[in-house]
C-alpha positions as CSV (number, residue, x, y, z in Angstrom):
1,M,31.6,16.8,-13.5
2,A,29.4,15.0,-16.3
3,S,30.2,11.8,-14.8
4,L,28.9,12.5,-11.5
5,I,25.3,13.9,-12.7
6,L,23.6,10.7,-12.9
7,P,25.1,9.4,-9.3
8,V,24.1,12.9,-7.8
9,F,20.4,12.7,-8.9
10,I,19.9,9.0,-8.4
11,T,20.7,9.9,-4.8
12,G,18.4,12.7,-4.5
13,V,15.9,10.5,-5.8
14,L,15.7,7.7,-3.6
15,V,16.2,9.9,-0.2
16,W,13.0,12.1,-1.4
17,F,11.9,8.4,-1.9
18,S,12.9,7.8,1.6
19,I,11.6,10.5,3.4
20,V,8.3,10.4,2.0
21,T,7.9,6.3,2.4
22,I,9.2,7.2,6.4
23,L,7.0,9.8,6.6
24,N,3.6,7.9,4.9
25,V,4.7,4.9,7.1
26,F,4.0,6.3,10.3
27,T,1.4,8.6,9.3
28,M,-1.1,6.6,7.4
29,L,-4.2,5.9,8.2
30,R,-4.9,2.2,9.3
31,V,-8.5,0.4,9.2
32,G,-9.5,-1.0,12.2
33,K,-7.2,2.0,14.6
34,A,-10.2,4.7,14.0
35,S,-12.1,5.4,16.9
36,Q,-15.3,3.7,17.4
37,T,-18.9,5.6,16.1
38,N,-22.4,5.4,16.9
39,E,-23.3,5.9,13.4
40,T,-25.0,2.9,11.8
41,P,-25.7,4.6,8.1
42,L,-27.6,2.0,5.3
43,I,-24.3,1.0,3.4
44,S,-24.6,-0.3,-0.3
45,V,-21.7,-3.0,-1.4
46,L,-21.4,-2.7,-4.9
47,I,-19.9,-5.8,-6.5
48,P,-19.6,-5.7,-10.5
49,A,-18.7,-9.2,-11.6
50,R,-17.5,-11.2,-15.3
51,N,-16.5,-14.1,-14.9
52,E,-15.6,-14.5,-11.5
53,A,-17.2,-17.8,-10.4
54,D,-14.0,-18.8,-9.0
55,V,-13.6,-16.9,-6.2
56,I,-17.0,-15.2,-5.7
57,A,-19.1,-17.7,-3.1
58,R,-15.7,-17.0,-0.8
59,T,-16.6,-13.2,-1.1
60,I,-20.1,-13.2,-0.3
61,S,-19.5,-16.0,2.1
62,N,-17.4,-13.3,4.1
63,L,-19.3,-10.0,3.1
64,L,-22.4,-12.1,4.5
65,A,-20.5,-12.4,8.0
66,Q,-19.6,-9.0,9.2
67,T,-20.2,-7.4,12.6
68,Y,-22.1,-4.8,10.8
69,T,-25.5,-5.0,10.8
70,N,-27.2,-2.4,8.3
71,Y,-26.2,-3.5,5.1
72,E,-27.0,-4.8,1.7
73,I,-24.4,-6.3,-0.9
74,V,-25.6,-5.8,-4.8
75,L,-24.2,-8.1,-7.4
76,L,-24.2,-7.0,-10.9
77,D,-23.6,-9.9,-13.0
78,D,-22.2,-8.4,-16.5
79,N,-23.0,-11.4,-19.3
80,S,-21.0,-14.1,-17.4
81,T,-20.9,-17.0,-19.5
82,D,-19.5,-19.4,-16.2
83,G,-22.1,-19.3,-13.3
84,T,-21.3,-16.1,-11.6
85,S,-24.3,-15.9,-9.6
86,Q,-25.2,-19.3,-9.4
87,Q,-21.9,-19.6,-7.4
88,A,-23.1,-16.4,-5.6
89,I,-26.7,-17.9,-4.3
90,Q,-25.7,-20.5,-3.5
91,A,-22.9,-19.3,-1.3
92,A,-25.6,-16.4,0.0
93,N,-28.6,-20.0,1.1
94,G,-31.1,-17.7,0.8
95,D,-29.8,-14.8,2.8
96,T,-31.9,-11.5,1.2
97,R,-28.9,-8.9,2.2
98,L,-27.5,-10.1,-1.3
99,R,-29.5,-8.7,-4.3
100,I,-28.3,-9.6,-8.1
101,I,-28.9,-7.9,-11.0
102,S,-27.6,-8.7,-14.6
103,G,-25.9,-6.2,-16.5
104,K,-27.3,-4.3,-19.7
105,P,-25.6,-4.2,-23.0
106,L,-22.5,-2.3,-22.7
107,P,-23.1,1.5,-24.4
108,D,-21.1,3.0,-26.5
109,G,-18.5,5.5,-24.2
110,W,-18.4,3.0,-21.3
111,A,-15.7,1.4,-19.8
112,G,-17.3,-2.0,-19.0
113,K,-16.6,-1.9,-14.8
114,N,-17.7,1.9,-15.1
115,W,-21.1,0.8,-16.7
116,A,-21.4,-1.6,-14.2
117,C,-20.7,0.4,-10.8
118,H,-23.1,3.4,-12.9
119,Q,-25.9,0.6,-12.9
120,L,-25.2,-0.5,-9.2
121,S,-25.0,2.8,-7.8
122,E,-28.9,3.0,-9.6
123,A,-29.8,0.2,-7.8
124,A,-28.1,0.8,-4.4
125,Q,-30.7,2.0,-1.8
126,G,-27.6,2.6,1.2
127,E,-26.6,6.1,2.2
128,W,-23.1,5.2,1.9
129,L,-22.0,3.4,-1.3
130,I,-18.6,0.8,-0.7
131,F,-17.8,-0.2,-4.6
132,T,-15.5,-3.4,-4.2
133,D,-14.2,-6.0,-6.4
134,A,-15.4,-9.6,-7.2
135,D,-12.0,-10.7,-5.5
136,V,-11.6,-8.7,-2.5
137,Q,-12.3,-10.7,1.1
138,W,-13.1,-8.9,4.0
139,N,-12.6,-9.8,7.3
140,P,-15.7,-10.2,9.8
141,I,-14.8,-6.7,11.3
142,A,-13.9,-4.8,7.8
143,L,-16.9,-3.1,7.2
144,Q,-17.4,-1.9,10.7
145,S,-14.0,-0.4,10.6
146,V,-14.2,1.3,7.9
147,V,-17.5,2.8,8.7
148,D,-15.5,4.0,12.0
149,M,-12.9,5.4,9.8
150,V,-15.1,7.5,7.7
151,A,-17.1,8.8,10.3
152,D,-13.5,9.4,12.3
153,S,-11.9,11.3,9.2
154,R,-15.6,12.6,7.8
155,A,-14.2,11.3,4.6
156,D,-16.8,12.3,1.8
157,M,-14.6,9.4,0.0
158,L,-12.3,6.9,1.3
159,T,-10.3,4.7,-0.1
160,V,-8.4,1.6,1.1
161,W,-5.6,-0.2,0.5
162,S,-6.1,-3.8,0.1
163,T,-3.5,-6.1,1.7
164,Q,-2.6,-8.1,-1.6
165,E,-2.1,-11.9,-1.7
166,T,0.8,-12.7,-4.0
167,H,1.9,-16.2,-4.5
168,T,3.9,-17.1,-7.8
169,W,7.0,-15.0,-8.5
170,G,5.4,-13.0,-10.9
171,E,2.8,-12.0,-8.7
172,R,5.5,-11.0,-5.8
173,L,8.1,-9.1,-8.0
174,V,5.5,-7.1,-9.6
175,V,2.3,-6.2,-7.4
176,P,3.9,-5.3,-3.9
177,L,5.0,-2.6,-6.3
178,M,1.5,-0.7,-6.0
179,A,2.4,-0.2,-1.9
180,F,6.2,1.4,-3.1
181,V,4.8,3.8,-5.6
182,I,2.1,4.7,-3.0
183,L,4.2,5.0,0.0
184,G,7.5,5.9,-1.8
185,Y,6.0,9.0,-4.4
186,L,3.1,10.7,-2.8
187,P,2.9,11.9,0.8
188,H,-0.1,11.1,1.9
189,L,-0.8,14.4,3.9
190,S,-0.7,16.1,0.7
191,V,-3.7,13.8,-0.4
192,H,-5.7,14.5,2.7
193,H,-5.1,18.2,2.5
194,I,-4.0,19.9,-0.3
195,P,-6.9,20.5,-2.6
196,W,-5.3,20.6,-6.2
197,A,-6.4,17.4,-8.1
198,V,-2.9,16.0,-8.5
199,F,-2.9,14.6,-5.1
200,G,-6.0,12.4,-5.8
201,V,-5.4,8.5,-5.7
202,A,-7.4,5.7,-5.1
203,N,-7.6,2.1,-5.0
204,G,-10.4,0.8,-7.2
205,Q,-10.8,-2.6,-5.1
206,C,-12.3,-0.5,-2.0
207,M,-13.7,3.0,-2.8
208,V,-16.0,4.2,0.1
209,F,-18.5,7.8,-1.3
210,R,-21.2,8.9,0.6
211,R,-24.0,9.0,-1.3
212,K,-24.2,12.9,-1.5
213,A,-20.7,13.7,-2.5
214,Y,-21.1,10.8,-5.6
215,E,-24.1,11.9,-7.0
216,Q,-22.5,16.0,-6.6
217,I,-19.1,15.0,-8.2
218,G,-21.6,12.9,-11.4
219,G,-20.4,9.0,-10.1
220,H,-19.5,6.9,-12.5
221,A,-21.1,8.6,-15.6
222,A,-18.5,11.3,-15.2
223,V,-15.3,9.1,-15.6
224,S,-17.5,7.1,-17.8
225,D,-14.9,6.0,-20.4
226,E,-11.6,6.4,-17.6
227,I,-9.5,2.8,-17.4
228,V,-8.3,4.0,-14.0
229,E,-11.5,5.4,-13.2
230,D,-10.6,5.1,-9.4
231,I,-8.0,8.1,-9.7
232,R,-10.1,10.0,-12.0
233,L,-13.0,10.0,-9.4
234,A,-10.6,10.6,-6.6
235,Q,-9.1,13.8,-8.7
236,T,-13.2,14.6,-9.0
237,V,-13.5,14.7,-5.4
238,K,-10.5,17.0,-5.0
239,R,-12.0,19.8,-7.8
240,S,-15.0,19.7,-5.8
241,G,-13.9,20.6,-3.0
242,L,-14.5,17.4,-1.1
243,Q,-12.7,15.4,1.4
244,L,-10.8,12.2,0.3
245,R,-9.3,9.7,2.8
246,I,-6.8,7.1,1.9
247,A,-6.4,4.4,4.2
248,D,-4.3,0.9,4.9
249,G,-6.8,-2.0,5.0
250,T,-3.8,-3.3,7.7
251,G,-5.0,-7.3,6.9
252,L,-8.8,-6.2,7.0
253,V,-8.9,-5.8,3.3
254,N,-7.3,-8.6,1.3
255,C,-7.4,-9.6,-2.3
256,H,-5.4,-11.6,-4.7
257,M,-5.4,-9.6,-7.4
258,Y,-3.9,-11.7,-10.4
259,N,-2.9,-15.4,-10.7
260,G,0.2,-15.8,-11.9
261,W,2.4,-13.9,-14.2
262,R,-0.2,-13.7,-17.4
263,E,-2.5,-12.5,-15.9
264,V,-0.1,-10.0,-13.8
265,R,0.8,-8.6,-17.1
266,D,-2.5,-8.0,-18.7
267,G,-3.7,-6.5,-15.6
268,Y,-1.2,-4.0,-14.9
269,G,-1.1,-3.6,-19.0
270,K,-4.1,-2.6,-19.3
271,N,-3.7,0.0,-16.7
272,I,-0.5,1.0,-17.4
273,I,-0.5,4.1,-20.3
274,A,-3.8,5.6,-18.6
275,G,-1.3,5.7,-15.3
276,Y,0.6,8.1,-17.2
277,G,-2.2,10.7,-18.4
278,D,-2.5,8.6,-21.7
279,S,1.0,9.7,-23.2
280,L,2.9,6.8,-24.4
281,A,5.6,9.7,-24.5
282,G,5.3,10.1,-20.7
283,L,5.3,6.2,-20.3
284,L,8.6,5.7,-22.0
285,A,9.8,8.3,-20.2
286,G,8.8,6.9,-16.6
287,S,10.5,3.4,-17.6
288,L,13.6,5.6,-18.1
289,F,13.5,7.2,-15.1
290,H,13.0,3.7,-13.5
291,W,16.1,2.2,-15.4
292,V,18.3,5.3,-14.4
293,V,17.3,5.1,-10.5
294,F,17.1,1.3,-10.1
295,L,19.1,-0.7,-12.8
296,Y,21.9,2.1,-13.5
297,P,23.2,1.6,-10.0
298,W,24.4,-2.0,-10.7
299,V,26.2,-0.9,-14.1
300,W,28.0,1.5,-12.0
301,L,28.8,-1.0,-9.7
302,V,30.3,-3.7,-12.2
303,S,31.9,-0.8,-13.6
304,S,33.7,0.6,-10.7
305,I,34.6,-2.7,-10.0
306,F,36.7,-3.8,-13.1
307,T,38.4,-0.3,-13.3
308,T,39.2,-0.4,-9.0
309,N,37.6,2.8,-8.2
310,W,36.6,1.5,-4.7
311,L,34.8,4.9,-3.8
312,D,32.8,4.7,-7.2
313,A,31.9,1.2,-6.5
314,A,30.5,2.1,-2.4
315,W,28.6,4.7,-3.6
316,A,27.0,2.5,-6.1
317,L,26.0,-0.1,-3.5
318,A,25.1,2.3,-1.4
319,L,22.7,3.4,-3.8
320,I,21.7,-0.5,-4.5
321,A,21.1,-1.2,-0.8
322,L,19.1,1.9,-0.3
323,A,16.6,1.3,-3.2
324,M,15.9,-2.1,-1.8
325,L,15.3,-0.4,2.0
326,I,13.0,1.4,0.6
327,R,11.1,-1.4,-1.4
328,A,11.8,-3.7,1.8
329,L,10.1,-1.4,4.1
330,T,7.3,-1.0,2.1
331,A,6.5,-5.1,1.8
332,A,6.7,-5.1,5.4
333,A,4.4,-1.9,5.9
334,T,2.0,-3.5,3.8
335,L,2.4,-7.2,5.0
336,Q,4.3,-8.2,2.2
337,R,7.3,-10.2,2.3
338,P,10.6,-7.9,2.4
339,H,13.6,-10.1,1.1
340,D,11.6,-9.8,-2.3
341,A,13.0,-6.6,-2.1
342,L,16.2,-8.0,-3.1
343,L,15.1,-9.0,-6.6
344,M,14.1,-5.1,-7.3
345,P,16.0,-5.1,-10.9
346,V,14.2,-8.2,-11.7
347,S,10.5,-6.3,-10.9
348,V,11.5,-3.0,-13.0
349,L,12.5,-5.2,-16.0
350,L,9.1,-7.1,-15.7
351,M,7.7,-4.0,-15.3
352,T,9.2,-2.7,-18.8
353,R,7.8,-6.2,-20.4
354,I,4.3,-5.0,-18.7
355,A,5.1,-1.3,-20.5
356,A,5.5,-2.5,-23.5
357,Q,1.9,-5.0,-23.5
358,G,0.5,-1.9,-22.9
359,I,1.7,-0.3,-26.0
360,Y,1.3,-3.4,-28.6
361,W,-2.0,-3.2,-27.2
362,Q,-2.7,0.8,-27.7
363,V,-0.9,0.2,-31.2
364,R,-2.5,-3.0,-32.2
365,Y,-6.0,-2.6,-31.0
366,G,-6.4,1.3,-30.1
367,G,-6.9,0.7,-26.3
368,P,-6.0,-2.4,-24.0
369,R,-7.7,-5.7,-23.6
370,W,-9.5,-7.1,-20.8
371,K,-12.1,-10.3,-20.3
372,D,-12.5,-10.4,-24.1
373,R,-13.0,-6.6,-24.6
374,T,-10.8,-3.6,-26.1
375,I,-11.2,-0.5,-23.9
376,V,-11.1,2.1,-26.1
377,R,-11.5,5.8,-25.0
378,R,-13.5,8.1,-27.1
379,K,-10.7,10.5,-27.2
380,T,-8.3,7.8,-28.4
381,A,-11.1,6.2,-30.3
382,R,-10.2,5.5,-34.0
383,T,-12.6,7.2,-36.4
384,S,-12.3,4.4,-39.1
């Protein structure tokens, strides 16, 4: 009986993931599918940028080509040393919808991106605020589609899951796991209709706020030292009784988030402990959970074959196939490569390496390293 505890547990987990994934795929909101609205609020598209010269020209060019007309773009250059501002200016070619402001020195108690977003919110003139990253690319109809979605859903905060561009194997095997978690772990209907903060999730690559709602929750000042500020903002929206909505970008909002394994490792390593509630124990427990669910069936399969226990081997193989099927389904739904699901065990091992990176930074520096800065939250800051 004891030998069946893990297989039964894994079966239950994967069945739950399957149900949630199918439910989310068929009920998720999709930008571009909302009803057209007559609302034309002034939109402030706000971009924090630090050493983004390689991508910023394309980003600005795409944003200035939107079919929606009532908007401004405010770019904050956060002490870049690579000519980010110059590239943006050249891309705008005199278009006055782009304004560039220089970032002020980072004060104590603030994470760099949060401080940049706070300054952007103060400079913004719009009724709605859209925070988007410098490497996020907007299809010409994307801004209009986002406006339609906010109006149609009556959201106070809308977060859009960008379609992730992945090229190298390190990117392909790790980055799509974000969609795997969002579609497989958490029912979207609970995010939309249950007011508890635990159901607050968001994607910092694209967050839309009605300005009154943003100011009501305290803006980025309320999450000044948070590493996963997007999730904390969404949770604050929930606590305030405001309407949070999440939607898939369906190819209208794209992002090539990281270039190669090293950037993937460091980028995910920056967020991974914060994603587990700033708990090393939680991270270790989560890593063990994923080893059990996604790696143990392989060990069980090999063991069953060697002992010629074909019934157990069939059960293990079914669990492996189900895990891959869920991964493939989430990939297909988010315009990724479904066949990469065949390497799900490798993805889990890479995430373990990323977890080790996050733990090393926490122990060595007191927080993750990102863009030549150490991010140390107030409650974890060293007193020495």
